[in-house]
N, C-alpha and C positions, 0 to 999 in steps of 0.2 A: 575643391569646390565644399563648402560649409552646410552640413544637414543642419537646418533648425529643427528641434523638438516641440510637436505641439505643446501646449502648457497642461492636456489632460490627455493631450493623446499618446499613441504608442510610442513607447522609450521615455516617456515623461515618470521623473520621480512622485508620483504623487502618494500623499498618504494616505493610510488605509482609511476608507469610511469607515467601515462596522467597529472601528477600535473607542468611537465615544461610549457609544452605548456599553460596549463588553468592559470599556476599565471605570465604567460607574455601574456595575452591577444591573445594566437595563437590557439586557440579554432574555431571549424567549427559548428556555428549552422544553424539551418533554416534560420534566418532573416539575416545573415550574406551573403547567396547566391544570387547573382544576375545576375541572364541568360541574355541573349540580348535581347533586344524588351521588359522588364518586364512590364509589369502591375500592377496596385495594388486593393485589393479590399477591399469594407468595407459592414458591414451589418448593416442594421436599424432593430433596433430591438424595441420592446414593451416599450411605457413608462409605462404601467398599467398590471394588474395580471389578470384581465379577461373581456375580451370583445369579442363581434364580431366585424368585421371591415370590411370596403371596402376601398378598393384602387382607390380613384378618376379618379388621372392621374399619370402619370410619364413624361410625355411630359417634362417639365421643367426640370427633373433631364435629362432625356436624351440627351435635347440640353442643358446643362452645361460644362463649359469651361473643356476640357479634358478627357467629360466622353466617354466611348463606351461602354457600355453592361447596362443595367438594366434590373435585373430578377428578377420576383414574383413566387406568389404558380403557377399560372395558367400556366409560362412558363417552368418549369419545370416536370409538371404534369407525365412526361413518367418515371421520376424515381420513386424506391419506398420510404421508410419511414426508417427509424433504428428501426430495430427491437431487443429484448431480447429474446434468447432464454433458459431460465436458470429459468423459474417458476417452482417451487418444487409442489409436490402436497398437494390438500388441504385434512383434514379430512375425507372428504366427496369420494376419490378417483378422481377429477378432479381437473384440471386446471385452475386458474382464466385467465380469457380471457385479453390481454394487450392493451396497449395505448402508440402507438410507438410514435414515434418523425418525424415531418416531417421536409423534408430539408427546406420546407419554410413553413409559415404558410398560408392557404386556404383563412378561412373568418373569422377564430377564433385565439385567442392567451390564452395560460392558463400561464404566469407566466410572470414577469418584466425582461425581455432579451429574452423572445420569437423572432425567429426570422422573419421578413415580408417582406425583399427586400435585395439585394445584387447588388453594385453597383460598377463596373469596372472604373477606369479613370485611367491619367497618373501620378497622386501619388495618397497616402492615404489621404491627406487633400483633394485633388480636390472631391474624391470619397464620403470624409466626407462633404463635402459643398452638394455636388450633393441629396447624402442621404437626407438633411433636407428640400430639396425642393418636396420632393414626398408626394402626399397629400391624406393622410389616415383619414377617418372618423373611430373612435373608440368609440363604444356602451357598456361602461362599466358599469361592474357589481358590486356584492360585492362577495368578493372573501373570501376563505378559507385558511388561512395559520398558524393555528395553530396546532400542533399534538395532545396533549390532548385536544382540544376541534373539532378535526374533525369529532368524529362520533357524536358530540351533536346536539340534536333536534333544528333545524334552522338554522344549520350551512350550508353555501350555497354549492351546490352541484358543483364539478370539472367537472364531467362528466356525467350530469344530467339522463341520458340515464342508466348507472346502478345502479340508487336507492337509491346510498349511495356513503359514500367516500372511502369506505372498498375494496381493492384492493386485498386482499388474504388472508389467512389464513393458518396457520398453526398448528402442535401440534407434540409434542415430548414426549415420556415418556407412562406412564403407572397409570390414571387417579386414578384406584380403588387399586393398589398397593399405589398408594401416601397419599390418602384417609386415606387408613389403619394406615399406617405410623404416619400421623399428628394425628389421632385418641387416639396412643398410645402413645404419646409424654409428655412429663413433662413438654416442654415449647415451646411456638412458637416467635420466631421473625421476625420482619413484616418492611418492609421500603417501602418507595417509594421515588422516584428523576427523575430527567432530565438528558439524557447523550446528550447534547448541542451539536448545529449542529456546524459545522466545514468548512471553507473555503481552499482549500489545499496549497496556494501561495508557488509554487516553483518559484525557482529564474529566470527561462525563462517562459515568458508568451509562451502560446501556437502560432505557426505560419504555415502556408502550403501554398505551392509551387507548382500548376498545370502545368503541360504541356501537350501537343497534340505532340507527334513523328509520323510526315507525313508520314516519311519514311517505319518505323515498324507498321504503322497502330496500334498504342495504347497508353494510357495515362502513363505518367508518375507522380509521386506524389515524394513530399519530404517534411517530417514533420518529427518533433520530437514524438515520439512515445515510450512502451515499447515492441513493440513486431511487426514487420511489417507484416508477415504471416495471421495474423489475421485479421487486417487492411485490407488485398488484399483480401482476402473468401468476407469480409461483403461487402465494398466497388463493388466488381464485381457484387455481387449481386445485388447491387443497379441498376449499369447501365446496368443488363442481358447480361453481356458478359464472357468470361473465365477470369478464372485468368492471364493467361497467356498474356491477352491483357492491364494487369496493372501492373508497376512496383513500387514498393513503395521504397523508399531510407531514412533512416533516419541515418543523419550526428549527431554531438555531442548534446547531450541532456543535459540540465540543472534542473535536478531534476524530477522524476516521480510520486511516492508515491501511485498508483493505478490510478487516472485520466487520464495521460497521455497513457493509454491501449484502451481507447474508442475512438470510431469514431466518429467523430461529423461532424455536418451540413456541417461546411467551408469547409471540406476537400472534399466533390464532387460537392460543388458551382464553387472552384479555377479551375476542372478539365472540369466542364462542360464549364464554361466561358474560358479557354483555347483553347477547340474544336472550339468553334463557331467563336472566335475572331484569330485562326492561331498564341497568342504569350503567353508566359509562364504569369500567375496571382498567385499574392502572395498576401494572407492576412495576417496580421499581429496581431494579439489580444494586446490587452493594457492590463493594470492591471484593470481596472473597467469591461471591457468584462471580464475579468477570475472571477471576483468577481461575475459576472452576469450571467453567461453562463457555467461555466465547472462546473463538476460534483460536490457536495459536500459531507460532509462526518457525520456520525454518525445520530441525531437527535431521539432519543427514549425516550420515555415516559417508565417506568418501576416499577410495583410494584411486590416483593420477599417475599416469607414466607419461614423461615428455622424450621424443628422440630428437636428438642434436647431432649436427653434421660437425666434424672437426673445427669449423667456423663457428660455433655457438648459433647458427641455426638450426629454426625448429623445423622437422621434418614429420612430425607425427603426433596425435596423442592418445590416449586412451584410457578412461574413465570409468569407473565400476561406484556406481551414484546407489546407495541405499535411502530411500524415502518414507519417514515414518508419517505415516497421514491419519493415526490414531483408529478408536474404535470404530468409526463411521465412514461412509465417502462425504465430505461436507460438499457446500456447494460448488467450487472450481476446485477442492483439493487436488484431484488426479491432474489437473492442466498445469500447478504451479511447480513441479519438477520439470516437467516436458517442458516449460516456454523457459524453463531456467536454462536446459540442455542446449535448445538451439543458441544461446550465445554462449559456447564452451569455446570459440576461438576470440573473442574480444576483438583485439585492438589487432592483433594478428596474424602474419599471413600464415598460415599453418596448413599445410597441403594434404593432409590424411588425418582423419578423427575415427575413432570406435568408442562410442559411447553408450554405456547400459544403465538403464534406470529400475530398479526394483520398487514398488511400493510395499509398503508393510502396515498390515493390520499391527495393534496393541492396545490394550487396556487403558489409555488415554482419551485427554481431550481432544479431539479434531482437529487436524493442523490444516491450514487454509492459508490463503494469499495476506501477507503480511508486508506491508511496505518495501517494494520493489518486487514482492513476487515472484522469486526464481530466479532474480538477473542478480540479487546480491551473493546468494547461494552462489552462483558461477562465475563472479567477479573475483570472490575469495576465492576459490578454487583455482583458479589459475592464475592471479598475482600472487598464491602463497607457491604456488608448481615456477613460477616463471624464479620466485627471488631463490628457489631451491638449485634452480639449473645456473642462477649464475655463480650461487657458491660452490656448486661441484665443479665448475670450469675455471673458476678463479677470475671471474668476469665482474664488472662493477655490474650492480644493478641497472643504474641507468643505460649500461652500454647494451647489456644484451635486448633489452627491450628496445633500441634504436636500429638495432640489427633487424630485429623482426616486424618490425611493424608495419602496417600496410602503406605504402606510400602516396602519395595524393596522386602521381599520374595512372594508378591502380583502379581509380575511382571510376564508375560505380564499381563494385567490389561486389562478387558472389562468394560468399562463404561456406564451408565445406555441409554445413547443415541448413541452407537455404536462404539464407539472411543473403538481403541487396542492400548494401550501406550504400547511400548516395553522395555522401561529402565527408570528409575529416581531415585533420592536418595533426597527427597526432604524436609528431614528434616536435611540433611547435608548442604545444602547449605541456609537454612534458620540459623542456629547454625554460620557456616560462616559467615555470613552476622551479625549477632548478636555480632560476637566476633569484627570485622573489624568497625563494626558502633557504638561500645563501649556503648551499650545497655542497662548496666546494671548499667553504673556511669550516665544515662541520669539525673538523681534525683538532683546531685550534681548543670549539667549545668543551670537544672529548675528553682533554688534558685537563680542562678547567673541571671538568666535573670528576675527573680521578684526584686530584688535588683535595677534591671535597667528600673523597670515599665514596661517590654515587659513579653509578656506571650508566652510560648514556646510549642511545642509537635512534637513528633516522631511517626511517622506510616511507615507502612510496607504492602507490597503485593507480596504474595506467588505464582506464576501465572504458567501457562502452555499454549502451544498455538500449533494447527498443522499448518502446512505448507511443504512445498514439496509435494504438491499432488498427487495422484497416475499417475503415467506416465513416461514418455521419454523425452532427449535432446537431439539427434544424435549429435557426434561430428565429422567432417572431417580434418583430419589434410593431408599436402604436403609439400613435401622437395622440397626446390627452386634450381634454377641452382647455384645462390651465395651462397649457402649452408645455410640460413634461411629457418625458418616454418614458412608458415600459416597454423592457426587455421580457419574455418569456423563454425560458431553454432547460433542458430536462437534464442538465448536469447537476450534482449538490454542490456547496461548500461544505466545508466541514471544518472552516477555519482558514482557507489560504487566502483570502480574499479577493470571491469570485466578485460582489457588488461593486472595489472597487476596478478590476481588470477588466471585466465585460463592458462596463463604463466608458472605461479610456478607449474600444473599440468605437463607440457609437459618438463618442464626443468629437473623435477625429474625423468622424465623417459629417457629423451634423454641426461641429462646431458651434458644443450646447456646453455648458459647464455641468460638471458632474454631479453633482447635487442636483443636477435636476432629470436623471436619468436614475428609475428603477430598475432592479433584478428583481424579477420572482424566478423561485425553481421551489422545488418542491411541496406539489400537489398535482395530482394526478386530475385534477377538473380542470385545470390549466391548460395542459396538453395531452393530447393521447399517446405520445409514447417519446421516451428521452433514454439513451443511453448510460446515464448517470456519471460519478465522476471516480476513476479507478485506473491505471497504469497511465498516469501524465497526460491525461487527453481534453482535457475539457479545453485550457486554451490553446495547444494547436488543431482541435477539431471545431468546438464550439468556439472559441476566438474568431476563427476566420469567418464562422458562419455569421456571427456578431456584424462582423466590418462589414460583412457583404447586406447584411438586413436593413444596415445602417445608411450603407449605400443606397440601396432602394427607396427606403422612405425618404430619406434626402431628394432623390427623383422627383418624388412625386410632392414635396414639398414645394420645389422649386416650380412644379407645374400646374399648382394651386397659386400659388404666389403670383406667377407669372400671368394668369389670368384675371385675377383682383388687381393689378397694378398695370396690367394691360402693358405686357412687355416680353420678350421671351424668353424660355425657360432656361436658355444658354446666356442671359444674361441676369441671372438671378444669381447672387452668393449671400451663404448662410453665415450668420455671425452673432455668439451669443444668444441663442433663440431669437434670433430676428431675420427675416428675409428681406434682401435689399437688391434694388437695382444696382448694379457697378457702377461707382463712379456719383451717385446722388442719392439724396435723402429722403426718398421714396420707397418706403419702407412698413412691412406688416408682421407683426410680432407672431408667435408658433401659435399661439391663441387663437388668433385672427384667423392663423390658416386652417386650426379646426374648427374654427364656426364655418367658413366657406366652404368645407370638402362636400363635395354632393353627393356621396356614400361614405360608409363606414371603411369599405374597403380601400378607401382612396386615404387611407390615414395609417393606413398597415403596410409592414415593409416585412419581407421573408430575405431569409440566407442559407443555403445548406451548401456547405464544401464537404464533399466526399472523397475521402482519401485512399488510394488504393493499398501502401505501403508503410509499414513504421516509419517511424521517425527514430532517429540514433543518438540521442546524447553522447558526449565522451567529456572527458577530463583525466587529469592528473589531480592527485592528493599528497601531500606530503606531510606525513608527523614526524615530528620530533620528541622523544621521551626521557626522562631522566628516572632512573629507580635506585631507591636506594636500598643496596643487598640485606641492612639488618633487620629490615621488615617487611620488603616486596613491596613497597608502595610505589605506585606510578603517577608520576608527575608528567601531564603534557604542556612542554614549555612552547611550542609553536606549533602553528598548523595554516600549510599552505595549501587552496585550490585556486586551478586555473581550470574554469569547465568552456566546453562548448556548446552551448546551447542554440545555435543558429541566430535567434534575432531576440532581444532583451524587450520583452513589453514595459515592464515595470521593477526597475534596480532593486526599489524598496523590497518589493512582495517577493523579488527571487531572491534576496540575499536572506528574507525569513524564513522561506522554502529550505535552501541550502544548508543554513545554519541550524534548523531543527533537523535536517535528516543525518547532519556530522554527527550531532551529539547521538542520534539512536542507533547508528554503526558504529561508533565508538561504544556506546553502551553493551553494545553485544560480544564486542572484543574484549573490554576489559571490567564488565562489573554485573549482567544481568546472564541469568542460568535458570531455566526451568528444571524442575529437578523431580521424579518421581521414586520411590521407594519400591523395592523389588515386588511388594504385594497392590503395587499401583497408588498408593498415598501420595496427592501431591505435598511435597515436605517445603514447597516454597512458594505458601497458596496468602501470602503477603508482604506486605512493606519491610516487616520485620525480617526476611529472610529472603526477599528478591530483593537486588538493590540496583536503583533506578541513579545512571549519570544526575551526578548535580552540577549547579552554576558553578561553583567550585573546581570542579573536575576540569575545567576548561580554560581555554586561554582568549584572549581576545583571536578570531579567524580573521587570517588574511584570503578574500576574497575578490576574486575579478574573471572575467570572461575575452576568452579568442575565439569569438564566435566566427564560425562557416556557416553562412546561410544553408539552409537545406532548400533540396531542390523537388523534392516530395511534397513538400509541405508549400500551400499558396504563398502564406506571406515569409515562409523561411522560416520558421518556429520550430523547434526539435521539443520542447518539453523538458522542465525540470523538477518535478516534485518529488521523484524517487533518488535522484541522482547522488545526494549529499550523502544517504544511505549504504549505496552502493559503492563508492570510492570510500568511502571512511574506514569500514573493517576491515578492508587487507592492509589500507596504509596502516593502522593503529597496529593492527597485529604484525605486520613489517617490520615497523618502530620497536617493537617490545623485542623481538625475535633478535632482530640486530643487534640490539642493546647486549642482551644475553649473549650471543655468541661472541662477540668482540670479548667479554669479559670472561666468560666461563666455557667458550666450545659449545653451548647448548643451541641445537639446531630446531628444536620442535618445544612448542609447549601450546596444552590444549585452550581452547576459548572457554569462559572469559578469564583471560590472564588475571585472576585477583591478586592481592599481595600475597596471600597463604601459597597460592600455585606457585608465583614466582621463587618466593621464599623457600619452598622446599625443593624446589629446581635447582637452586644455585646451592640449596645445603648440598644436595646430591651429587652435586659438578665438582671437577677441579677447576680451581683457578689457575687463566691463561697467563 
């Protein structure tokens, strides 16, 4: 049977509607917006990582040219702190105390970049000049900056009253069962490594505009976000006002990747200043402020062990994870390592686990969700460990995976962490990736590299992630008077192409060209609630709801058209914005339907899909590299991806998501690293020191899907937004390690595997 894909419907390769404006420079970002009477804010930030401080005078700053307002901690004592409500239960059943983020610090700073004062002036330059006139005495103290040493005796305490830098402890698994598995093991493999800290570096640095609407007696905040409704709730709590007294608007957003989901200090500051001054106030961060103050990602130190039987079957796994959460508890910070370790067993049938997580305070920028949010950390740990097991037992890396995969007949499969996988054919996508990557011919390519004086390696990662977490994302559609349709939904595009994807769901139900479908997100006045975008939830949840809303509206249009055309609703077909009696030329266009409606509700459709379990995208990435041993420079020669996303909504959008994710994942493996000095200074605070991946670091990717529809999701969709990042880091690292092992017997290299690190490792090793 041939499946025909609708021109604009689900599965069609529809070009992105958004790109015309973006490519022409016609996007509308927060910093493009300039309300009348606009003033500009600047945050004075701490130059030291740990200190008591006293502001001795703000007089010179207040009297500086163009200055309208100077705020310090004592001036905003009525505001609350930014709190985290996601601390998980510890082994003893308690929840650890949090250390919340002050809007402006009172008498102590805890990392370089901590907020000390806020200055508002006629321009950003004038505000910055004035901020430098604020007299601050810092009584500097020794700082704790390293993850591995945070609990060592003699390490300074970030919060002395806690008696330790331990923020929390979590445990998952069965210690006794795992100990028994290790006791009967024929072999035990151990690894230890650092999951390096990352700075997000979205294209558009954060900015925010605060306004006080006198006529309505409410605040208006305009800022790039990943969802306005959670921000509305948090900020309203800070100001102790009703949600209705705060409107939040998000225009175009130049990348989010997790950190733009959070409420930062500047948002309540611009609102407070706007109300006091009666004029709009904008804060626009620069790239250095982004490095210093936006939530960072990863930063774990890991020890892991795998117990195996004689045949190379996994019996049990132990993990000890140290997770740096920075100086304060960020919005979702404590949840990130927890959700990561719930994916500890990956695609493998492992019968026992014992996983301990210790969260750590350090005098560094807070750590929170960054693309994948715990799932990339879990995949890297497991795929690095699996490769080490293969080496220890002398098995091919693909063979040890094949022996330990969860088999199709085992689904639905409950993991030792409580995850319920619904579908998957893990050997299937691995075998397809091996075929497409020409894995078996690698030895010939290896010999060619040897002749050229290079070393070559090939690595794979077979990953699975949890996304589209349980819940819903309601969708509301309306037929407009001109025959167009508007969708309102509480997710938030950050560049993923939501205006295109959502329009495809509606086009399929209404048979309406997508240029006649408008998607509205990012305004709390449009919808009372919304879940935002994160965890690859928008399309698996919001897309299904949009589809159902489109179907609801289509049925209403048929009923109205049937009344107008004196026919049965079952005899009405929709085609190209027209409702027609099947087999005749009697028709009414959608604009006519809108005029014929008796009540506004007759033109409104609603859909809500409630999902009770996560979806589980999975796949195989294969990376092949060549290294110049004289310089340590690595070139990625081939990159192959075979993914299972359940169902593909739009192949073009999907490829873009995967390609971007792969680049971010390889960036962590090979180039990116956030480095703090012992005294807590950020040494990688600009692109001069923080190496972002570049286009010429990559070959063309081969990407294809081998989809097995989800039985959890109503349309079979599994989600794809984070998958590229999750598979890429271990695949790239395993490829580099494979090259070093083949040529020099090197079994381990820390990330990022920069040319300097690789060259040093080769220098210190003996040729094989």
